[in-house]
C-alpha positions in Angstrom: 93.1 83.6 114.1 96.0 82.1 116.1 99.4 83.6 116.8 101.1 81.6 114.0 98.6 82.7 111.4 98.9 86.3 112.5 102.6 86.2 112.1 102.3 84.6 108.6 99.7 87.2 107.5 101.8 90.1 108.6 104.8 88.7 106.7 102.6 88.0 103.7 101.4 91.7 103.7 105.1 92.8 104.0 106.2 90.6 101.1 103.2 91.7 98.9 104.0 95.3 99.5 107.6 94.7 98.5 106.6 92.9 95.3 104.2 95.7 94.3 106.6 98.6 95.2 109.4 96.8 93.2 107.1 96.4 90.2 106.0 100.0 90.3 109.6 101.3 90.8 110.6 99.4 87.7 108.1 101.3 85.5 109.0 104.4 83.6 108.8 107.4 86.0 106.1 109.1 84.0 103.8 106.1 84.4 103.7 105.9 88.2 102.1 109.3 88.8 100.2 109.5 85.5 96.6 110.4 86.1 94.3 107.4 85.6 90.6 106.8 85.9 90.8 105.4 89.4 89.6 106.5 92.8 93.0 107.6 93.9 94.0 109.0 90.5 97.5 107.3 90.1 99.6 104.4 91.3 101.6 106.3 94.0 98.5 107.9 95.5 96.8 104.5 95.7 99.9 103.1 97.5 99.8 106.1 99.8 96.2 105.3 100.7 97.4 101.8 101.7 100.1 103.3 103.9 97.6 105.8 105.5 95.2 103.0 106.4 97.9 100.8 107.7 98.9 103.7 110.0 95.3 104.3 111.1 94.9 100.7 112.1 98.3 100.7 113.8 97.1 103.5 116.0 93.9 101.7 116.8 95.9 98.6 117.9 98.1 100.8 120.0 95.1 102.6 121.5 96.1 106.1 120.4 94.8 108.8 118.1 96.1 108.4 114.5 95.9 112.1 113.6 94.4 111.6 110.1 91.3 113.5 109.0 90.8 111.4 105.9 91.6 108.0 104.5 94.3 109.5 102.3 96.4 112.6 102.3 95.9 115.4 99.8 99.4 114.7 98.3 101.7 111.8 98.4 105.4 111.6 99.0 107.7 110.5 96.1 107.7 106.7 95.6 111.1 106.1 97.2 110.1 108.0 100.3 106.7 106.2 100.5 108.5 102.9 100.2 110.6 103.8 103.2 107.5 104.7 105.2 105.7 101.5 104.1 108.6 99.4 105.1 108.6 100.9 108.5 104.9 100.2 109.1 105.2 96.7 107.6 108.0 96.0 110.0 105.9 97.3 112.9 103.0 94.9 111.9 105.5 91.9 111.7 106.9 92.7 115.1 103.5 93.3 116.6 102.2 90.0 115.1 105.2 88.1 116.5 104.4 89.3 120.0 100.7 88.2 119.9 99.1 85.2 121.5 95.9 83.6 120.5 94.4 85.2 123.6 95.6 88.7 122.7 94.4 88.4 119.1 90.9 87.7 120.6 90.9 90.9 122.6 88.4 93.5 121.4 89.6 96.9 120.3 87.2 99.8 120.3 87.9 102.5 117.7 86.5 105.5 115.9 86.4 105.5 112.1 87.4 108.6 110.1 83.7 109.3 109.4 83.0 109.4 113.1 81.3 106.0 113.4 82.4 103.9 116.4 83.5 100.3 115.8 84.9 97.3 117.6 86.9 94.3 116.3 89.3 91.8 117.8 93.0 92.4 117.2 93.0 89.4 114.9 90.1 90.8 112.9 91.9 94.1 112.6 95.0 92.3 111.2 92.9 90.3 108.8 91.1 93.5 107.7 94.5 95.3 107.2 95.8 92.4 105.0 92.6 92.2 103.0 92.5 96.0 102.5 96.0 96.2 101.2 95.3 93.3 98.8 92.2 95.1 97.5 94.0 98.3 96.8 97.1 96.7 95.3 94.6 95.3 92.9 93.8 98.9 91.9 97.5 99.4 91.1 97.6 96.1 89.2 94.7 97.2 87.1 96.5 100.5 86.3 99.6 98.5 85.2 97.5 96.7 82.6 96.9 100.2 81.1 100.6 100.3 80.2 101.3 98.5 76.9 103.2 95.3 77.5 103.0 95.6 81.3 101.7 92.9 83.5 101.4 93.3 87.3 103.3 90.9 89.6 101.8 87.8 91.2 101.1 88.5 94.9 98.5 85.8 95.8 98.9 84.0 99.1 99.8 80.7 97.4 102.6 82.5 95.6 103.9 83.8 98.9 103.6 80.3 100.4 105.7 78.9 97.5 108.2 81.7 96.8 107.9 84.6 99.3 108.5 83.0 102.7 112.2 82.7 102.1 112.6 86.2 100.9 111.1 88.1 103.8 
């Protein structure tokens, strides 16, 4: 991954999160925390998992302890508060990506996973993982949206961002 691609990927993740949070916020309040047959039980807790993982990888990139003992927290903040937190970490990733060079993106970062397993990836691979991870779990939220009669999740694919989202971030 080169520096230009890293910057674009961080902005794509930021844009995709905004699209999803806007769509969830537009739903009836009782739907967003409604228990559903999903790993994270509801839409907000799934979005919280995305935020927690973003923070964990942020800490790995910064070379510090993240302080989390699990890949999600027991509870989640209300959607507006979580959106504020997600915007902060998204802005961090955009700023971080904008400061990278192709050489820095190729540097290896050693880290410890939540389960205690050590790992190592380049900075570019970590960013790619973060973007793919958020896409994967936004897909969980999209599937929950289909459970609401008449609801369709938003389009957040990379080509949609390339066509429509670049000018909105």
